[in-house]
N, C-alpha and C positions, 0 to 999 in steps of 0.2 A: 854634286848637288844639281838637280835639274831646275828649269825655270819655275815650275809649279811649286817645288819645295822652297825655293828662294822667296816666292811670293807669299807663301804661307808663313814663312819665318818673319818676313817683313811685317805682315799683319800682326803677328804676335808681339813684335817689338812696338808697333804703333799702339796696341792696346796696353802693353806693359808700360809704355812711356807716358801714358796719360796719368797725370797726377790727380789724386783725389781733391775735390774742391774744399776750401776751408769750411769749417763748421758753419760759420755765419752765412756763407753763400749757399750751402746745402739747405739751411733752414729757410732762407729767402725763397729758394726754388720750390721747396715743399709747400710753402704758403701760397706762392704764385700759382702753382698747379691747381691747388684746391679752389682758388678764386677763379681761375681760368675755366675749370670744369663747371663751376656754378654760374658761369656766364657773366661774371663781374669783371669785364674786360679791362676797364680803365684801371682798376686797382691792381689786377694781375700785371698789366703793362708796367706800372710804376715799380713793382717788385722785380720784374725781369730786368728793367733798366738799372735798378739799384744793384742787382747781382752782377751784371756785366760791368758796372763801374768798379766793382771790387775785383772781378776776375774776367777781364775782357776776352780771354781766349776760351772761355768755358763753352764747350760744344753743345751741351744739353741746353744751356741758357739761350744760346744763339738759335738753336733749332726750335725751342718752344716759343721764343719771341717771334720767330718767323712764322710759326703756325698761327699765332695770335694775329699777326699782321695779315695773313691770308684770310682768316675768318672775318676780319673787319674791312676787307676789300682793298687793302694796301698791297697790291700784288708785287710791284717792283721792289718794295722794301722786303717783302717775304722772300723773294728770290735772293736778294743780297744777303739776308741773315742766314738762310738755310745753306747757301753756297759757302759762307764763312764756316758754318758748322761742319760741312763735309770736308773742308780743308783741314780743320782741326782733327777730324776723325774720318779719314777717307774710307775706312773699312765698315762703316755703319750703314747697313742696307736701308734702314728706315729713313735715314736722312735723304738718301738718293730717291727713295720712293716718294716721299713728300715733296721733294723738289719737282718730281715729275707731275704731281697733282697741280702744283702752282703753275708750272709751265703750260700744262694743258688748259687750265683756266684762262691763261693769257692768250691762248690761241697759238702758242709757239709749239706746234705739234711735234716737229722733228726733235726739238730740244727735250720735250716731254718723253718721247720714245727713247732717246739716249739715256735719260735718267732712269726710266723703268728697266731698260736692259742692264744698266749698271747695277741696279738693285738685285736683279736675278743672278748676275755674276757673283755678287757678294754673298748672296744667300740662295743656295740652289733650290731649297724648298720654299718658294715665295709665290704661292698661287695668285695672290692679289696683284703682284707686280705683273705677272703674265697676263692677267685679266685686263688690267688697265692698259697694257701695251696693245691688247686687242681692241680696246675702246678707241685708242688713238688711231689705229689702222682703219677702223671702221669710219671714224670721222674724216679720215683722209681719202675715203673712197677706195679703200683697198681691202674689200671684204674677204678675199681668199687668205690674205695674211692674217686678218683678224681671226678667222676660224682656226688657223694653225695656233695662234697665241692662246685662244680659249681652250683648245684641245690640250695644250701644255698645262694650263691651269687645272683642268679637270683630271689630268693624269695624276697630279699631285693631291687633288682634293675633289674626289668624285661627287661629293654631296654639296658642292658649291653652287647654290641656287642662282646667284647673280651671274656666274659664268655661263650657266645653261641658258638663262634668259638672253644674255648678250650674244651668245652663240646663235640663238634663234634669230636675232636681228640681222646678223651677218649672213646667215643662210637665206633669209628672206631677200636681202639685197642681191644675192646670187640667183634668185629665182627658184630656189630649192624649197618650195613652200611646205610640202609634206614634212620634210626634215625640220623646218622651222617650227611647225606646229608641235612636232614631237619634242623639240628642245624646250618650248614654252611649257608643255604639259609636264615635262620632267622637273622644271623649275617649280611649278605649282605643286607637284607631288611632295617636293622637299619643303616648300614654304607656301602653304595654301593662301596666306594673306599677302602674297607678292603682288601688289597693285599693278605695277608696270607689266608684269608677265600676263596678267589677265587682259590688260588693254592691248598688249602686243599680239596676244593670241587672237583677239577680236579682229585686229587689222589683217592678219594673215588669213583668217577665215573669210573675210570679205573677198579677198583676192582669189580664194578658192571657190567662190560662188556659193558660200554657205552663210548668207546674211542672218538667218534666224539664230544660228549658233553664235554668230558674232555679236548680235544684240545681247544675248545672254552673258557673254564674256564681259562686255562693257558694263552691263548692269551689275555684275559682281564687283568689278573694279570700283564703280561709283558707290556701291553699298559700303565698301571699305573706306573710300575717300570721296565724299560727295562733291568736293570742289576741285576735282582732278580735271584740269582744262583739256589735256590731251584726250581723255576718255570721252568727254562731252563732244569734242570736235570730231573724233573718228566715229562715234556712235551715229553722227549725222549721215555718214557715208553708208553705214549699214542700213539706215532707214531709207536712203535713196535707192539702194539696191533692192529693198523690199517694195519700192514704189510708194513710199509714204512721205511725201514732201513736207507736210505740215509739222510732224515731229522732227524732221530733219532741220527745218528752219529754227524750231524751238531749241534744238541742241546747239546749233551754231550761234544763236543769240545768247544762250547760256554761257558758251565759251567766251564770247565777247564781253559779257557782263563780268565774268570772273577776272578778265584781264583789265577792264577799264572802269567798271562801276563797283569796285570792291569797297570803296569808302575809306581806304587806308591813306595815310599821308603819302604824297608822291615827292620823292627827293628832287631838288632842283636839277635841271638839265639844260645844256646849251640848246637854243632853238634856232632853226634855220629861218632866214628871211622869208623863204617860200612858204613855210608852214605858218609863220605869223601872219603873213599877208592873206593866205587862204582862210585861216581861222577868223581873222578880223572881217573879211569880206562875207564869209558865210553867216556869222552871227548877225551882222548888220542886215543881210538879206532876209534872215528868218524873223528878225525883230520888225522889219518894215512890213512884213506880211502877217504879223500878229501870231506867229507860230511859237515863238519863245516868249515867256512872260517877262515883265519889266524887271524882275529880280536879277536878270542877267545883264542889266545896264552897266554896272561897275566893271564887270568882266569885259564887256565890249569896249568900254572906254580905256581900260588898261591895255588891251590888245592893240587898239589903235595907236596909243601913245608909244608902246614898244616898237610897233612897226615904223613909226616916224623916225626912230633912232637909226634904222637900218635900211630905209627905203631906197637909198642910192647905192647900196652894196649889191654884190652879186647874189643871185637867188640862193646859192648854196651857203652863203656866209652864215656863220653861227653867232648868235648873241648870247652872252652870259647874263642871266637874269638875276638881279639882286634879291635878297630875302623878302623885302617888302612887296615888290612886284610879283614875285613867285607866290607869295601868300595870297595875293589878290586873284591870280588866275588858276592856281593849282586845283581848287575844288571843281573846276569845269573843264580845264584844258584837255585832260586825258579821259574825261567821261564821255559817254555817248548820251547826249542830252535829248536827242530826238531821232526817231525812225519815221520816215514818211511811209504811208500805206502803199504797198505795191503787190496787190493780190494776183493770183493766177487768173487768166482770162478764159472765160467759157468757150469762146470761139477760136481759141488758139493764139499763139504769140508769134510763131514763125510764119512768114508770108506764104500762104497756100499756093500762090501763083508761080513760085520758083520751079524751074525746070530741073528736077533732081537728077535725072539721067544725064542731062547735058553738063551739069555742074560736076558730077562724078567723073565724067569722061574728060573734062578739062583738067581736073585735079590729077588724074593718072597720066595724062599726056605729057606732063612736064618731066616725067622720070621719077625724081625723088618725091613728088607730090606737092602741088601748090595751086591755088586758084583764088580769084576774088569773086565775091557775090554782092551785087547791088540790090537794095531793097530787101534786106535780110528779114526785118521785123515788120509786123503790121503797124499801121500808124498808131493805134491805141497802145500797143506794147512799147513802141519807141517813146511815146509821150510819158507813159507811166514810169519806165526805167529811168528816163532823164530826170523826172521829178524826184525820184528816189535818190539819185546821185546829187542833185542840187540841194535837197533839204536835209538829208540824213547826216548827222554829225559823226561820221564814221572814219574820217580821213586822218588817221593817227600815225602814219609812217611818213617820214620825210627823207629826201634824197638830195645828194650834193648837186645833181643836175637841175634842181629847181622844180621838182614835182612832188606831189603827195600821193599816197596810196592807201587803198582800203582792201583788206583781204577777207576771204571767206570766214575765217574764224575770228575776225576782228570787227564784224558788223556788216560786211558786204554780203548779206544774205537776205533773201526775200522770196516768197512763193513764185513770183514772176521769173526771177533769174533761174530757179530750178526748172521751171516749165520750159524756158528757152533752151536750156542745156539738154533736157531730155528730148524735146522735139527735134533738135538738130541731129542727135544721135540716131533717132528713129527714121528721120527723113532721108538721111544720106548713109545707108548701111554700107555702101561700097567704099566709103571713106573711113567711117568710124569703126567698122568691123566689130561692133559689140563692145568696144573699149568703154569702161566706166569713166564718169567724171571724177577727176582727182583734185582739182584746185580751181579757184576762180578769184580774180582780183580786178580792180579798176585803178587807173591812174588819172590824175588831173594835172595838166602841165601849166606852167607859167606862160606868159604871152609870147616870149621870144627865147626859147631854149630848145636844145635837142634833149629829148627825154631819155629813152632807153639806149644804153651802150650796146655794142655788138655782143651777142651771146646766142646760145641755144638753150632749150629747155629740157628738163628731165621728164619727158612725156612721149606719147606716140603721135598725137594730133593736137595742133594748136589752133584755136579760133580767136581771132582778134577783130573786134568791130568798134566803130566810132559812133557817138550819139550826139555830138554838138552840131548845131545847124551850120550849113556851108557858109552862110554870111559872115560867120565869125572868123573864117580863114582868109587872111589877107594875101595868101600865095596859093591859088588853087592848083598849081602844078606840083606842089609839094605838101608837106605836113602829114604825110602818111607813114608808110613802112617800106623798108628796103629788105628784101629777102634774097639771100645768096643761094645758088643752086647746088651747093655742096653740103653734104651731111658732115656733122662732127665725127671724127674718127671714133670707131666703136671702142677703141682702147682708152680713149680719154675719159676721165672721171668728171664729176659735176664741177669741181673747181677749175678744171682745165677749160671747159667750154662755157661756163656761166659767170666766172669771176672777171670783173673789170680789170683787175691787175694782169690778167692773161690776154688782154685785147691785142697787144703786139704779136703774141704767138698765134692768135687766131687769124689776124690779118696776113701774117706771113704764110700760114697754111692756105688761105684763100688765094693769095697771089701765086704761090707755087703750084697749086692744083688747077689753075686756070678758071677759077670760079667766076660766074657772071652774076651781076646784080639784077634783080627784078624790082623795079621801083613802082610802088602802088600809091598814087596820089590820094590825099584825104578826100573823103566824101561822107557826109552823114549817112548812117544806115548801110555803110559798106563794110563787108567783112573780108578778111583774108584768112583762108583755111589752108594750113600747110603742115607738112611733116615737121614735128617739133625738133628733130635733129638738124634742121636747116638753120644756119646762122642768120640772125636778123637784127635790125636796129631801126630806131626811129629816124625818119627823114628830118630835114630842117623844118623847124616849126616857127610860124609867124602868125599869131592870132591876135584879135582885138584884146586890149588890156582891160577887160571887164569880167566880173564874176561869172555871168551867164555865158560868156564867150570862151571860157577855159576849154581847151581840148580835153575831152574825156574819152578814153579808150577802155574797153572791157575785154578781158582775156579769160578764156576757158581752156583748161588742159584736160585731155582725155588719155587714159591708158599709160602704161609705163614704157619708158625708153626700151626699145628692142623687143617689145611684146609683139 
């Protein structure tokens, strides 16, 4: 008897050895499943627990209880229960598949891949497991392997719309845009109401320089799902490609509203000292100027009281907020309460006196591409953008290093910002080479922290500029950016070059390759324009500890890495 025969025989023994559950347990499970499907999770949980008290080794009960734990956000418990189910019935492919789903949700991607592979070994014709394995590989930044997994799924199930759509996403990552469009269209032929495929098709069409078709794709997605954040966000880039900044800003603001101004209860979350401090300072700043009405007084008072509890802690320290305090701040904390006006300027936003030819020459003289630009914006543009950053309550992301962030799709969008981005692209064609704007964000730093860790960005060109007055900087020789003159290796994926967990690997690469640091001190209205593949990090920061003195940097990313 060969090894395969022995394995098949063992599987038959395993199945044969599983005794039928007692009638009482079977009845409990049937009732629990009905309640589970009806969304009555508490009652279903009670019956699963009762069934397991009578039959602790019941694999179905363990598996179903694990799925319920997954659906209610208890991921560690779900892993434990489904793992126990697989031990009771190692030959059950569905148990392995669902374990992969939970592991993927946890971010344990290699463990998820192992589970999906196990499912395909147990059940040869399991296209969903191959497809999910492809999703993991795509998430890991391994699109070639993802395409292979999707191909295996489609060989088993040619009309699998989800696999066609996901295959399109992997092909797009590989730069095979025409093939990606074909994959999305195949998904839509099979499933015309596939919302994600419509949106994904729109994104690929933008990159192919077909913005009118892209707008139509996004509109079809939004007709099917009006509150689809991703479609609103990417529709903005189609409008930008059409040269229509006003609807682009409207789409970005709609994306932000759906994320933050949805009116639904926000579950309690630990809050960093840095975020509490910034929120308390900004609300007070707006109230002192009469920008926010008096109704926000209790919110401001609660923020100030919470900050007093952690004012001596490190900026990244997280405070667990009790139910009463959370109830007091939740209606406002994650909402965008105010946008400052920040219109486009008739006379232009980028300084017309800049020597474009000289700046382009300096950029290319460094080899990999980098230069600084002083006096980037006109005085009016600088004042207006600074006011927008001081007054707009868009700073919803917090970071362990003690800074807060605002992103394009989270509210950091105004006509002036799009004007600046487009004028830069047109003024320096030798640097931007027609690359489209892909992303924009801004960070506000605490008074004495290093902001960004060492990393590179997934783009072609990076523009980073500062808008806080120089008087706020207590160390004029520092406070800016350090750019290293070595590109991230082309074989590295996003996690390799952008994750803080990989910083030791990056520093070892820079050391071993003889990289040299270019230190650019902080100055208001100074920009650093550089190849996004270059590793960079914030210099030491020491600014006055005042709201208006917070260091604010703005980042614009253009084009895709390797384009």
